[in-house]
N, C-alpha and C positions, 0 to 999 in steps of 0.2 A: 279403607281399602280403595285403591284407585282402579277404575275400570277404563280401559282405553280401547276404542274401536278404530281400526285403520282400514281404509278401502283403497285399493290401487288398481288403476286401469292402465294397461300397457298395450300399445299397438306397435309392434316391431316393424311392420312394413312402412308405417308413416313416421316412425320415430316419436310417437306421442307417449308421454308418461305423466299421468295425473294421479296425485294422491291426496287424500283428505283424511284428517284424523279428528277425533273428538275425545276429550278426557272428562270423566265425571267421577264423583266420589260417592261411596256407599259405606254405611256403618255395618260392621260385621261383629257378631257376638264372639267373645273369646272362647277358647276351649275351656271346658270345666269338667271336673271329676264329680260324678254323682254316685252316691253309695246307698241310697235308699229310694223307694218308690215315691215318697213324698217330695223329694227334691226334684224328681223328674216332672211331677205335676206342677210344682211351684215355678219351675224354670220356664218363663215365657220368652226368654231371649231367643229360643230356637224356633218358636212359632210353628209348631206342628199344626196341620200337615203341609202348610205352604212352604216351609223351609225344611229341606232334608238335612240330615246330619251324617257324619262319620261317627262310628262308635268303635272304640278300641278297648279290648278287654282280653286278658289271658293270652296276650301275644297275637291276637287275631284282630282283623279289621273288617268292619261291615260298612258298606258304602250305600248312600242314597236312601237311608231309612227315613220314612215320612210318617209312619204310624207310631203313636205313643206306645201302643201295646208291644211293638217290637222292642223298643228301648226298655220298657218295663221288664220284659222277659229276660233281657241281658242283665239288668240291675239285680234281679233276684238271685243271679249266680255270683255276683260280686261287684266291686267298683268298676265303673265304666267311664272312660273319658269321651265326652261328646264335643264335637266341633262342627261348625257349619260346613255343609257340602256346597262348595262354590260353583258347581256346574250350573251353567246358565238356566237350564230348564228346571232346576231344583231350587233356585234361589230367587225369591221375590225382589230383593234389592237389585240384583243384576238385571232382572227383567225390566224393572222400573228405570234403572240407569240407561239401559240400552234403548228403551223407548224414548227417553229424553234426548239421547244422542242422535237418534234417527230423526226426531222432529227438528233438531237444530236449534 
């Protein structure tokens, strides 16, 4: 995944336009279908509770899940597709990439 931060400063009265960008890369776990509790526990690619996930099951979507117990409860009802929640405050790779970009 590519993460890009862009900051723009515009002063219309003085005609000043300054922009700065930084691009960094982060590894993101692929979506995966889990069908039993053991697979949830074995799956370290989602790094609970630091990495939140989306869970899709039975035509519904749950966002921002960070507790393994929440995912286990869904799996007990049937197969669940898990994928990383890439919201910045729920994603440790994003936070790390953003910190690196800010340090320059």
